[in-house]
C-alpha positions in Angstrom: -107.3 74.4 -46.6 -106.8 74.5 -50.4 -109.3 73.4 -53.0 -108.8 69.7 -53.4 -111.3 69.1 -56.2 -110.3 68.1 -59.7 -111.4 71.0 -61.8 -110.9 71.5 -65.5 -108.3 74.2 -64.7 -106.3 71.9 -62.4 -106.6 69.0 -64.9 -105.2 71.3 -67.6 -102.3 72.3 -65.4 -101.5 68.6 -64.8 -101.7 68.0 -68.5 -99.3 70.9 -69.3 -96.8 69.5 -66.8 -96.9 66.0 -68.4 -96.7 67.4 -71.9 -93.6 69.4 -70.9 -91.6 66.3 -69.9 -92.9 63.2 -71.7 -90.6 63.8 -74.7 -87.8 65.4 -72.6 -85.1 62.9 -73.1 -82.6 64.3 -70.6 -81.8 64.1 -67.8 -82.5 60.4 -67.8 -82.1 57.6 -65.3 -82.0 54.3 -67.2 -82.8 50.8 -65.9 -80.4 49.3 -68.3 -77.9 46.5 -68.1 -74.9 46.7 -70.4 -73.8 43.3 -71.8 -71.5 44.7 -74.4 -70.3 48.0 -75.9 -73.0 48.0 -78.5 -75.6 48.2 -75.7 -74.6 51.8 -75.1 -77.5 53.6 -76.7 -79.6 56.7 -76.0 -82.9 56.5 -74.1 -84.8 57.2 -77.3 -83.0 54.4 -79.2 -83.7 52.0 -76.4 -87.3 53.0 -75.7 -89.2 54.4 -78.8 -92.2 55.5 -76.7 -91.2 55.9 -73.1 -87.9 57.7 -73.3 -88.7 60.9 -71.5 -89.8 62.0 -68.0 -86.4 61.2 -66.3 -87.2 57.4 -66.2 -89.2 54.8 -68.0 -91.9 54.3 -65.4 -92.5 58.0 -64.9 -93.0 58.3 -68.6 -95.5 55.5 -68.7 -97.6 57.0 -65.9 -97.3 60.4 -67.5 -99.1 58.9 -70.5 -101.7 57.5 -68.1 -102.3 60.9 -66.6 -102.8 62.4 -70.0 -105.1 59.6 -71.1 -107.2 60.0 -68.0 -107.5 63.7 -68.3 -108.5 63.4 -72.0 -111.3 61.0 -71.0 -112.5 63.3 -68.2 -112.0 66.7 -69.8 -112.0 66.1 -73.6 -112.6 69.8 -74.3 -109.8 71.5 -72.5 -107.3 73.4 -74.6 -104.5 70.8 -74.0 -106.6 68.0 -75.5 -105.3 68.7 -79.0 -101.7 68.4 -77.9 -102.5 65.2 -76.1 -104.0 63.7 -79.1 -101.1 64.7 -81.3 -98.6 63.2 -78.9 -100.5 60.0 -78.7 -100.9 59.8 -82.5 -97.1 60.2 -82.8 -96.0 57.9 -80.0 -98.6 55.2 -79.4 -98.1 53.4 -82.6 -97.7 49.6 -83.3 -94.2 50.1 -84.6 -93.0 51.9 -81.5 -94.7 49.5 -79.2 -93.0 46.6 -80.9 -89.7 48.5 -80.3 -90.5 48.5 -76.6 -91.2 44.8 -76.7 -87.9 44.1 -78.5 -86.2 45.7 -75.5 -87.8 43.2 -73.2 -86.3 40.4 -75.4 -82.7 41.5 -74.4 -80.8 39.5 -71.9 -80.9 40.8 -68.3 -84.4 42.4 -68.7 -86.3 39.8 -66.6 -86.5 42.3 -63.7 -86.7 45.4 -65.8 -89.2 47.8 -64.0 -90.5 44.9 -61.8 -93.1 45.4 -60.5 -93.8 49.2 -60.6 -93.3 49.8 -64.3 -95.2 46.6 -65.2 -98.2 47.7 -63.2 -98.2 51.3 -64.6 -98.1 49.9 -68.2 -101.1 47.8 -67.5 -102.8 50.8 -65.8 -102.2 52.8 -69.0 -103.7 50.1 -71.2 -106.7 49.8 -68.9 -107.3 53.6 -69.2 -107.1 53.6 -73.0 -109.5 50.7 -73.1 -112.1 52.6 -71.0 -112.4 55.3 -73.7 -115.0 55.2 -76.4 -113.3 57.5 -79.0 -112.1 55.7 -82.1 -108.7 57.3 -81.7 -108.3 55.7 -78.2 -109.1 52.3 -79.7 -106.3 52.8 -82.1 -103.8 53.8 -79.4 -105.0 50.8 -77.2 -104.6 48.4 -80.1 -101.1 49.6 -80.7 -100.2 49.2 -77.0 -101.8 45.8 -76.7 -98.6 43.8 -77.6 -96.7 45.6 -74.8 -99.5 45.2 -72.3 -99.7 41.5 -73.1 -95.9 41.1 -72.5 -96.2 42.6 -69.0 -99.3 40.6 -68.2 -97.4 37.5 -69.0 -94.5 38.7 -66.8 -96.9 39.1 -63.9 -98.4 35.7 -64.4 -94.9 34.1 -64.6 -93.5 36.0 -61.7 -96.3 35.7 -59.1 -96.0 32.0 -58.4 -92.3 32.5 -57.6 -92.9 35.5 -55.3 -92.9 33.7 -52.0 -92.7 36.9 -50.0 -94.2 40.4 -50.5 -92.0 43.5 -50.7 -93.4 46.0 -48.2 -91.1 49.0 -48.8 -92.6 52.4 -49.6 -90.9 52.7 -53.0 -91.1 51.2 -56.4 -90.8 47.6 -55.3 -94.0 47.6 -53.2 -96.0 44.5 -53.9 -99.4 45.8 -52.8 -99.2 48.8 -55.1 -98.4 46.7 -58.1 -101.3 44.3 -57.5 -103.6 47.3 -57.0 -102.8 48.7 -60.4 -102.7 45.4 -62.2 -106.1 44.6 -60.9 -107.4 47.6 -62.9 -106.2 46.0 -66.1 -107.7 42.6 -65.1 -111.0 44.1 -64.4 -111.2 46.4 -67.4 -110.2 43.6 -69.8 -112.3 41.0 -67.9 -109.2 38.8 -67.5 -110.3 36.3 -64.9 -107.0 34.4 -65.0 -104.9 37.4 -64.1 -107.4 38.6 -61.5 -107.3 35.2 -59.8 -103.5 35.1 -59.8 -103.3 38.6 -58.3 -106.0 38.1 -55.7 -104.7 34.7 -54.6 -101.2 36.1 -54.1 -102.4 39.2 -52.2 -104.5 37.0 -49.9 -101.5 34.6 -49.3 -99.3 37.6 -48.5 -101.5 39.9 -46.5 -104.6 38.1 -45.2 -103.1 37.2 -41.8 -101.5 40.6 -41.1 -102.7 42.1 -37.8 -102.0 45.1 -35.7 -99.9 47.1 -38.2 -97.3 49.3 -36.4 -96.7 51.5 -39.5 -93.0 52.1 -39.1 -93.1 55.0 -41.6 -92.3 57.3 -43.2 -88.9 56.2 -44.4 -86.6 58.9 -45.8 -87.5 58.2 -49.5 -90.9 56.7 -49.2 -93.6 57.7 -51.8 -96.0 54.9 -50.8 -97.4 54.1 -47.4 -96.6 50.4 -46.7 -99.6 50.2 -44.3 -102.2 52.1 -46.3 -101.2 50.6 -49.6 -101.7 47.2 -48.2 -105.1 48.2 -46.9 -106.1 49.6 -50.3 -104.9 46.5 -52.1 -107.0 44.3 -49.7 -110.0 46.6 -50.2 -109.9 45.6 -53.9 -109.2 41.9 -53.2 -111.8 41.1 -50.5 -115.5 41.5 -50.4 -116.9 44.4 -48.3 -117.6 42.3 -45.2 -114.3 40.4 -45.3 -112.4 43.7 -45.9 -114.1 45.3 -42.9 -113.2 42.4 -40.6 -109.7 42.4 -42.0 -109.2 46.1 -41.6 -110.4 45.9 -38.0 -107.6 43.4 -37.3 -105.0 45.2 -39.4 -105.5 48.7 -38.0 -107.5 48.1 -34.8 -106.9 51.6 -33.4 -107.8 53.6 -36.5 -110.8 55.2 -34.7 -108.5 56.9 -32.3 -106.0 57.9 -35.0 -103.4 55.3 -34.3 -100.8 54.6 -35.5 -100.4 58.4 -35.4 -97.9 58.6 -38.1 -100.5 57.6 -40.7 -102.5 60.8 -39.9 -99.7 63.3 -40.2 -98.2 64.5 -43.5 -94.5 63.8 -44.0 -92.1 66.8 -43.9 -90.3 67.5 -47.2 -87.1 69.4 -46.3 -85.6 69.7 -49.8 -87.7 69.4 -53.0 -84.6 69.5 -55.2 -83.4 66.2 -53.7 -84.9 63.4 -55.8 -85.2 61.0 -52.9 -86.5 63.5 -50.3 -89.0 64.8 -52.9 -90.5 61.3 -52.8 -92.2 62.4 -49.5 -94.5 64.7 -51.4 -95.6 61.5 -53.3 -96.1 59.8 -50.0 -98.5 62.5 -48.9 -100.4 62.3 -52.1 -100.6 58.5 -52.2 -101.7 58.4 -48.6 -104.5 60.9 -49.5 -105.5 58.5 -52.4 -105.6 55.5 -50.0 -107.5 57.4 -47.2 -110.1 58.6 -49.7 -110.6 55.1 -51.1 -110.7 53.3 -47.8 -113.3 55.9 -46.5 -115.7 54.6 -49.1 -116.1 51.4 -47.1 -117.8 53.1 -44.2 -121.2 54.7 -44.0 -121.6 58.5 -43.5 -122.4 57.9 -39.8 -119.3 55.9 -39.1 -116.8 58.2 -37.4 -113.9 56.5 -39.1 -115.1 57.9 -42.4 -114.7 61.5 -41.4 -111.3 60.6 -39.7 -110.0 59.1 -43.0 -111.3 62.0 -45.1 -109.8 64.5 -42.8 -106.4 62.7 -43.0 -106.7 62.7 -46.8 -107.4 66.5 -46.9 -104.4 67.2 -44.6 -102.1 65.2 -46.8 -103.4 66.8 -50.0 -103.0 70.3 -48.4 -99.4 69.5 -47.6 -98.2 68.5 -51.0 -100.7 69.4 -53.7 -99.2 72.9 -54.0 -95.8 71.3 -54.8 -96.4 69.1 -57.8 -94.3 71.6 -59.8 -91.3 73.7 -59.1 -88.3 71.3 -59.4 -87.9 68.6 -62.0 -87.1 66.0 -59.4 -90.8 66.1 -58.4 -92.3 67.7 -61.4 -91.7 64.7 -63.7 -94.0 62.5 -61.7 -95.9 64.1 -58.8 -98.9 65.2 -60.8 -99.7 61.5 -61.5 -100.1 60.9 -57.8 -102.0 64.0 -57.3 -104.5 62.8 -60.0 -104.8 59.4 -58.3 -105.8 61.2 -55.1 -108.3 63.5 -56.7 -110.2 61.0 -58.9 
C-alpha cells in the first residue's frame, strides 16, 4: 500500500501540477457554439479567467484545488505563486468577462451541470478562508457564482429525470458540489431546491445493480448517488435508504464497486477517465464510511475499498497531460 495521507509534500506536488496548466492555453477543448464567423476567438479571448487546463471545467476545479491547498497549507513554497496567480486572474473585470460569455446565444447548456457545480464549489472554498486576500478573490468571483446559482435554480424544476452516467452530466455529482455552496453561503433557497430534486430523483431507488465501470467513466453512478443522498438525508433516513439501495454491501456486492478499474492507456483521454473513477470512488467510500460506527463491519469494508482504489490511481495523477490536467483534483477530494 502507498501512503494515502494528505501531507504538505503531496499538497505541494498537487499545487505544482495545477500551476503548470491553469494558464496553459493549448491544447484546448472548447464548449463553444459558433453562430457567426466573429465567434471564432481564442480560449483566452472567450474566457478571461478559465482559459487553461485543456477545458473550462478543469480550469475551474484546478483553481479550487489551489484554493483548498492554500487554506490547508498556507506556508508551503508554492503558496506565493498561488497568491500571485489569484491576484492576476480572480479580478472583477475578468469575472465580468466570464459572465458576458454566458450572455451569448446558445450558452444555456454551457458546462451544465458539471462546470456549474465546480464554479460554485470554488466560490464556497474561497468563502471559507479568513485571509483578506481571499475575501477579495471571493468578492470578484461573486457575480459569476450568482449567475450559475441562478442557472441551477432555473434548471432544476425542468429536470424531470436525473442523468446517471459516470461522466460530466451526472446529476448526483452536481447536486453534491452545489450543496457545498448552499451550505457555506447559508442559501436556504438553493439548498431546498437541490435537496428536493435529489429526493424526487433518488429516494425510491432500491437494489442498485451497479452496471459499471463504463469505458470512459470517472464517476461511479452508484456511489455518487449514495454520497449525494448522504448529504441530503438525515443520518437515520440515510442509513435506511442505503440499506435498500445497496442491500448486499456487507458481503461486498455489487462486486464491481470494490475493485479498481483497469486503465489500459493513460495517453487516451477517455480511458484515462478511469483513474478518475478510482479516485472518486475512494472519495465516496471514505465519505460513506463516516456514517457507520467503528464497530460496524461495513465501515472497514468501505475504508478498505477506498484504500485499494487510491493505491491503484494515486501514483498516476501525473505523467500524461490527458490525466495531468485534472486528476489531482479528484485525488484531493479523496484525501480531504
